[in-house]
N, C-alpha and C positions, 0 to 999 in steps of 0.2 A: 742288166735286169730286163727280163722279157715279160711283157704284160700278157695276162691271160684273163679269162672271164672271172667274174666275182664268184667266190665260193660261198654259197648260201648257208653252209654249215658253220660259218664264222672263221674259216681259214684265211690265209693270206691270199691276196690277189696276185702276188708275184711268184715267179719261180725262184725258190731259194737254191743257190748253187751249193747243194749239200756236200758234194764230193770235195770241192775246193775248200769249203768252210771246215769240214771235218779234218782235212789235212792241216789246216792252219791252226785250229784251236782244240781239236779233239772232238770225238763223237758226243760225249756227255755234255760238254760245254756248248756245242752247237745246238743241241736239243733244248738246253736250258735257255739259251739266248733267244731262240725262236718263240718259246713259250712266254718269255718276258715281253717280247714285242706284241704278241697277241693279247696279253693281259692288259697292257696299256690301251690297246685298241678297244677292248671291251669296256673298260672303265670310262673311256672318253665317250663312247657311244651312249652309255647309260646316263651320262651327265648332260646330254642334250635334251631339249624339250621334245617329248615324243620319242626319246631314245629307247624306251622300253618296248615300244611297239615296232616290230620288225617290218611292218608292211605299209603303214599309212603315215605315221608321224602326225604333225599338226594339220588340221584341215582349214583351208582358206574359207573366208566368208562366202556364204551361198549367194548373197547379193552384195555387190561392191558398193563402197561409199565413194561418191563423186565429190572432188574438191578442185577449186579453181587455182591455177598456178601462173597465170599470165595471159598474154594476148599475142596472137600471131595472125597476120593478114586480116586484122579486124575481127577475128574470131577468138573466143575464149579457149584457153588450153586447160583441159580437164584431166586430172589423174583419177583413174579408177582403182581404188585401193581394196584389195581382197586379202592381202597378207600383212598382218601387223606383227612385227618382230617383238620378241621379248627383250627388255633392256638388260637382263642379267644372264640369259642363256642363248645359245645358238639354236634356232628352230630347224626341225627336219620336216619339211613340208611334204604332204602327200601329193600324188600317189607314189612317188619314187624315193623320196627322202635321200636324194643322191649324195649330199654332203656327208651324212651319217654313214651310208653304206660304202663310201669311197675311202674312209680312213683305213689305211693298210700299214703293214710293217714288212720290212725286207732287210736283208743283209747287204751292206754296201762294201764291196771288197776294196774300193779305192781308199776309203777312210778306215776300214776294218771296224765298222760300227753298225748298229742297227738304226735304220731310218724309219720313223713312224710319222704318219700324217697323210692328208688327202693328196691325191695325185692330179685331180682336176682343178681348174681355175685357181692357180696358186696365188694370184692377186687377192682373191676373195678370202682364201684361207689365212693369208698373212694379215688381212684387215681384221678378221674375227679374233685372231690370236693376239696380235700386238697393237691393234688400233691404227688410226691414221685418218686421212681425209677421204671421205666418200662423196663422190659426185653423183647427181641424180638427173635423169632424163624422163620425159614422158614419151613412151614409144607410140607416137600419135598416129591416128588415121582420121580422116575427115568423115564425120558421121552426121546424119540429119536428125535422127530421133532415137535410135536404138544403139546399144553397145552390147554385143554378144548375148542378145536375147533380153537385155535389161533396158528399161525405159530410162533415158537420160532426163533428169529434172528440167522442166521447162525454163527455169531461170538461167540455164547455161546455154540455151539455144538462141542463135541470132535469127532475126527475121530478114527475109529477102524481099523481092519485088512483089507487088500486089498482083493477085491472080483472080480469075473468075471460074467457078466450078460449072458443072453441066447445067445446074439450075439457075445460073446467073448470079449466084451469091459471091460477094467479094471476100477475099481473104489474103493472107500473106503466106508465101511459100517459105518453109523453114530452110535456112542455109545450114544450120547446125553449129558444130564446134569441132575442135580437134580433141580427141579423147583416146586414152590408152593407158596401159599399166605403167606404174612408176618403176623404172629399172636403174641399176647402178652401173650399166655399161651402155655405150651408145650403139643402139641396134638400128641399122639401116639409115637411109638418108632423111627419113621423116622424124627422127628422134629430136625432141625439143629440150634443150637444157633448162633446168628449173632451179639449180643451186647446188650447194654442197654443205657438209657439216663435218665436224671432228667427231670421231668415234673412239671411245676407250676400248682397249683390248679386253676381250672376255676370257682369254687364257684357257680355252676349253681343252687344249692338248696338255697344258701345264697341270690342270686339275686332274686329268686322267692319269698323268704320270705320278703325281703325288699320291693319288689313291691306290696306285699299284706298287709303290716303292717297296712295301714290306714283302712283296712276293718276288722281287727281282733279286737274283743272286748279287752279292756285294761286288764281285769282280766286274759286273756289267753295268753298274750304276753310273759310270762315267762315260759310257759309249752309247748314250741315247741322244738322238737328234730330234728336235721338235721343229718341223717345218723349216729345216735348214739351219736352225740355231742350236749350237752345242749346249747340252745341259750337263 
């Protein structure tokens, strides 16, 4: 399977080996099988939060919410939360909505079946579909007062040594805190672990398949794979 650019018209992202496929199952069957795969893809995309919006999806908070998750080197570890996931659906965050756009279908000649699902970050797709343990980190950097143009609440900032300004007034220099977005993969050496939790599978591919089943030819209903699992 050769990867190509995303077809914005809703087509498959992969090259279908049409010649070999037609030789194997016939011209009409090959076309019907490809349409079935694309139909599951469309239904799955529409079932996501923001799935009807092809450009933006859900929008993160304009101003992040800051929460404390621990201490490192005497400084507080602060998570900047701008994306709050829905408990019942998979979110497609703007501006790229990459998970939604990455759902593709293709013919797998090795198993003689249609494969449907996202091609990027398979660990994340498996987690959304089937559930499991998700671990969290704060992708932290040391900041004194600001985080990406937003003022960090004073209660999270540690005081440093006493200083004197140009007018002779005494004060304390802010050391700050460790702050960054909460991520579910360890990014870089400064990522600080903050815990884990069990997530239930949301079955977004399963829902898309069931919504499309009435349009799938009967002879193909047993050759659909969902993220590597036979349906």
